[in-house]
C-alpha positions in Angstrom: 183.8 103.4 140.1 184.9 104.2 136.3 182.3 106.7 134.2 180.8 105.8 131.3 179.8 102.2 130.7 178.1 100.3 133.2 180.7 98.1 135.2 181.2 94.5 134.4 179.7 91.8 137.5 183.4 91.1 138.1 184.3 94.8 138.6 181.1 95.4 140.9 181.8 92.5 142.9 185.3 93.9 143.6 184.9 97.8 143.7 181.1 98.7 144.8 180.5 99.9 148.5 183.8 100.8 149.3 183.9 104.5 150.1 187.4 105.3 151.1 188.1 107.0 154.3 190.6 109.7 155.2 193.0 107.2 156.2 193.3 106.1 152.5 192.9 102.5 152.7 192.9 100.0 150.0 190.8 97.4 151.8 187.5 97.9 153.2 187.7 98.4 157.0 185.6 96.9 159.6 183.7 99.6 161.8 183.6 97.3 165.1 181.4 100.0 167.1 178.1 100.0 168.3 177.4 103.6 168.3 178.3 106.8 166.4 179.0 110.5 167.9 177.5 113.4 166.6 178.8 116.7 166.1 176.4 118.5 168.2 172.8 117.9 169.5 171.1 119.1 166.5 172.8 116.6 164.3 171.8 113.9 166.2 168.0 115.0 166.6 168.1 115.3 162.7 169.7 111.9 162.6 167.4 110.1 164.9 164.3 112.1 163.0 165.3 111.0 159.5 165.7 114.4 158.2 169.5 113.7 157.8 171.4 110.6 156.4 174.0 109.2 158.5 175.2 106.5 161.3 173.0 106.3 164.4 173.7 102.6 165.8 175.0 99.5 164.2 171.9 97.5 164.7 170.8 99.2 161.5 173.5 101.8 160.4 176.9 100.3 160.1 179.4 101.5 157.3 180.9 97.8 156.7 177.2 96.3 156.5 176.3 99.3 154.0 179.0 98.4 151.9 178.0 94.8 151.8 174.5 95.7 151.1 175.5 98.1 148.3 177.7 95.6 146.6 175.1 92.8 146.6 172.3 95.0 145.5 174.5 96.5 142.5 175.1 92.4 141.5 171.6 91.6 141.7 170.6 94.8 139.7 168.2 95.9 142.9 167.8 99.3 144.4 168.2 98.4 147.9 169.7 95.5 150.1 169.2 94.8 153.5 171.6 92.7 155.5 170.4 90.1 158.3 171.8 87.9 160.6 171.1 84.8 158.9 169.0 83.5 155.7 166.2 82.6 157.9 166.1 86.1 159.4 166.0 87.4 155.8 162.7 85.3 155.0 161.4 86.2 158.4 161.9 90.2 157.8 160.5 90.1 154.5 157.1 88.1 155.7 156.9 90.7 158.8 157.6 93.8 156.5 155.2 92.9 153.9 152.6 90.7 155.2 149.8 91.3 158.0 147.3 89.1 159.4 144.7 87.9 157.0 147.2 88.0 154.3 147.7 84.5 152.3 151.0 83.3 150.8 151.6 80.7 148.0 154.8 78.9 148.3 156.6 76.1 146.6 156.5 72.7 148.4 160.2 72.5 147.4 161.7 74.5 149.9 164.4 74.3 152.8 162.7 72.7 155.7 163.0 75.5 158.2 161.1 77.9 155.8 158.2 75.5 155.9 158.3 75.3 159.6 158.3 78.9 159.8 155.3 79.5 157.5 153.4 76.6 158.9 154.4 77.2 162.8 155.1 80.7 163.4 153.3 83.0 160.6 150.2 80.8 160.9 150.0 82.2 164.7 149.6 85.7 163.5 147.1 85.0 160.8 149.0 84.7 157.7 148.0 81.2 155.9 150.1 79.4 153.7 149.2 77.1 150.7 152.0 75.0 148.9 151.9 74.0 145.3 154.5 72.0 142.9 157.5 74.6 141.9 157.0 73.9 138.1 153.6 73.8 137.7 152.2 77.2 136.6 148.6 76.2 136.4 148.8 75.1 140.3 150.4 78.4 141.3 147.7 80.3 139.4 144.8 77.8 141.2 146.3 78.7 144.5 146.1 82.5 144.2 143.3 83.9 146.3 141.8 87.6 146.7 144.1 87.9 149.9 147.2 86.3 148.6 150.0 88.8 148.7 153.2 86.9 148.2 154.4 84.3 146.0 157.7 82.6 147.5 160.1 79.8 146.0 163.5 78.7 145.8 165.1 77.9 142.1 166.9 75.6 141.8 165.2 73.9 144.9 166.7 72.5 147.8 167.8 69.5 147.6 166.0 68.3 144.3 167.3 71.1 142.0 164.0 71.7 140.5 163.6 75.0 138.6 160.6 77.1 138.0 160.1 79.9 135.1 160.8 83.2 137.1 159.5 85.4 134.2 156.1 83.4 133.9 155.7 83.3 137.6 156.3 87.2 137.6 153.9 88.0 135.0 151.3 85.8 137.0 152.0 87.2 140.2 151.6 90.9 139.1 148.7 90.0 136.8 147.2 89.0 140.3 148.2 91.8 142.4 150.9 89.5 144.2 154.7 90.2 144.8 157.2 87.3 143.9 160.2 86.5 146.3 163.0 84.4 145.1 165.3 82.7 147.2 168.8 82.7 144.7 170.8 81.1 147.4 171.9 78.0 145.2 172.7 80.2 142.2 173.8 83.6 143.4 173.5 86.6 141.0 176.7 85.3 139.0 174.4 82.7 137.8 170.9 84.2 138.1 169.7 87.2 138.7 165.5 87.1 139.3 165.0 90.9 139.5 166.0 91.0 136.0 163.1 88.3 135.0 160.6 90.2 136.8 160.8 89.2 140.5 160.3 91.9 143.1 162.3 90.3 145.7 165.4 88.4 146.1 166.6 86.5 149.3 169.9 84.9 150.2 171.6 83.4 152.9 174.9 84.9 152.4 176.2 81.9 154.9 176.5 79.8 151.8 177.9 80.8 148.3 178.3 84.6 149.3 180.8 83.7 151.8 182.0 80.8 150.1 184.2 79.4 153.0 181.9 78.5 155.5 182.8 81.1 157.9 179.9 83.2 159.0 176.1 83.5 159.3 174.1 86.5 157.2 171.4 86.7 154.9 170.0 89.6 152.7 167.1 90.9 151.0 167.4 92.9 147.8 164.6 94.7 145.9 163.1 98.2 145.4 163.6 101.3 147.4 160.4 101.3 148.9 159.4 97.6 149.8 163.0 96.6 151.1 164.4 99.6 151.9 161.7 101.0 154.0 159.2 98.2 154.9 161.9 95.3 155.3 164.6 97.7 156.8 161.7 98.8 159.2 162.0 95.3 160.6 165.8 95.1 161.0 165.8 98.6 162.3 163.0 97.7 165.3 163.3 94.0 165.7 167.4 93.7 165.4 167.8 90.5 163.4 171.0 92.5 162.2 174.2 91.6 160.4 177.5 92.1 162.5 180.2 94.4 160.9 182.7 91.5 161.0 180.6 89.3 159.1 179.8 92.0 156.6 183.3 92.3 155.7 183.6 88.7 155.6 180.9 88.5 152.9 182.3 91.5 151.2 185.6 89.6 150.4 183.6 86.4 149.5 181.7 88.7 146.7 185.0 89.5 145.3 185.7 86.1 144.0 182.1 85.0 143.8 181.9 84.8 140.0 185.2 82.4 139.8 183.9 80.3 142.7 180.4 79.3 141.2 181.6 79.0 137.7 184.3 76.6 139.0 181.8 74.9 141.4 179.2 74.7 138.3 182.0 73.0 136.0 182.7 70.3 139.0 179.1 69.5 139.8 178.0 69.0 135.8 181.1 66.5 135.5 180.1 64.7 138.6 176.4 64.4 137.8 177.5 62.7 134.4 179.7 60.4 136.6 177.3 59.7 138.6 174.8 58.5 136.0 176.9 56.0 135.1 177.0 54.3 138.6 175.0 51.1 139.1 174.0 51.8 142.7 172.6 55.6 141.7 168.8 55.0 140.4 168.5 58.7 139.5 170.7 62.0 139.3 168.9 65.3 139.8 171.0 68.3 138.3 169.8 71.0 136.1 173.0 70.6 133.6 171.7 67.3 132.5 169.5 66.6 129.6 167.2 64.2 131.7 166.5 67.1 133.9 162.7 68.0 133.5 163.4 71.8 133.1 166.8 71.7 131.5 165.6 74.0 129.0 165.5 76.7 131.6 169.1 76.6 132.3 169.9 78.4 129.4 167.1 80.9 129.6 167.6 82.1 133.0 170.9 80.6 134.6 174.1 80.6 133.1 175.0 77.1 134.1 173.4 74.3 136.1 175.1 75.5 139.6 176.9 73.5 142.1 174.4 71.2 143.6 173.8 67.7 143.0 171.5 65.5 144.3 171.0 61.4 143.7 169.3 58.5 144.6 170.5 55.2 146.0 168.8 52.0 146.2 168.2 50.6 149.7 166.8 53.6 151.2 168.1 55.3 154.3 170.2 52.1 155.5 171.9 52.5 152.0 172.1 56.2 151.8 173.9 56.6 155.4 176.1 53.6 154.3 177.5 55.7 151.6 177.8 58.9 153.6 179.5 57.2 156.1 182.0 55.6 153.9 183.4 58.9 152.7 186.5 60.0 154.0 187.1 63.4 152.1 183.6 64.9 152.0 182.5 66.8 155.1 179.2 65.2 156.4 177.4 68.4 157.1 174.1 70.0 156.1 175.7 73.4 154.9 176.6 74.2 151.5 178.3 76.9 149.4 181.7 76.0 150.6 185.1 75.7 148.8 185.1 71.9 150.9 182.5 69.4 149.2 179.8 68.6 151.7 177.2 65.7 151.7 174.1 65.2 153.7 171.1 62.9 153.8 168.1 65.8 153.3 165.1 63.5 155.0 166.8 63.2 158.3 168.7 66.8 158.4 167.6 69.7 156.2 164.1 68.2 156.0 164.0 66.1 159.3 161.4 68.6 161.0 159.0 67.8 158.2 156.2 65.2 158.4 156.7 62.3 156.7 153.7 63.3 154.1 155.5 66.5 154.0 158.8 65.0 152.8 156.7 62.9 150.8 154.7 65.6 149.0 158.2 67.7 148.4 159.8 64.4 147.1 162.5 64.0 149.9 162.7 60.0 149.7 164.8 58.1 152.0 167.6 57.0 149.4 168.2 60.7 148.5 171.7 62.4 149.2 172.7 65.8 148.5 176.1 67.0 147.5 177.5 70.7 147.2 180.3 70.2 145.1 183.4 72.1 146.4 186.5 73.0 144.9 188.8 70.0 145.4 190.3 68.1 142.4 187.0 66.3 140.8 188.9 63.2 140.8 189.1 63.1 144.7 185.6 63.8 144.9 184.8 61.0 142.8 186.9 58.5 144.4 185.6 59.5 147.8 182.1 58.9 146.8 182.8 55.4 145.1 184.0 54.2 148.5 180.3 54.1 149.4 178.8 53.2 145.9 180.8 50.3 145.4 179.3 48.6 148.5 175.8 49.5 147.2 
């Protein structure tokens, strides 16, 4: 890296983390090895004893995975990043590393369905209780905090309604009450939003989504400080083993190189699509932060560069109408994944949030007529024409 001024985002995304080997490679290598050899028995003992830094075993020390961790930490402005096998593994490792029996967690209701199941079904078994509040209601967050509350958890923008929280205000609240703030930054990535600079303690990613950008691999990450992430969360990965594979880390490294370009392109298309959907007679409501009608639209300028690449909208006629629209598409991919160059479409109430009870979905605002579109990089006119096939029959 050049000396002097701090490199720009694009430079960090392309150059950080690659420590060129004696082979003189220009592109990052993939270290597909399960273990590493030592010069002698004393070196092995020093590595295992933590007295000497270096590679030991790829479950927790691998050069390719480390390159991805260094790059993402630089982009988010964190001291340390720990890579995981999936986004859910990142959330689990965070909770296992930082919470214990008897602790209390406050979470937004507007989170990924599997995260709710993790909190309610699995963390509860080990004595960690979770309370849920409306994402944008700061008073509700404050009222939910107890003496044993240790962590506030949220996604902003939320999945799938793109609701937003004031990260700086929540960080001030959390720290004033002795809690940590964890922000899932999956929808924005550091190209559009950097929660750590707004006061958050931890940033969580599903690298499967935009960090990859082409729907190829599973992975996750936690970014934060050297102690909580570098020791506590890392300790979970080292011991329990929900590790990122070297090949997947290499794919994510290459994805990060184009992250800023892709995110800005996704956002431009999503803004235009949202404005178009507002004009469609079959659509009753459009959820997109870039629209002036969005309840937290003012936060876009304060903490996000743009509205992001996700658009959700509601159609008359409930599930039947939503499924009919989805089934009428010919170009869009019917899948619950997002963050891909290919535009995807899904019905959250029966997919991403289908494991929740009807009451839990209602509390989270997930109606039967709701459709989520993760806007890809195809020509916008083709995306609109494909959606029109279902909207015209609505």
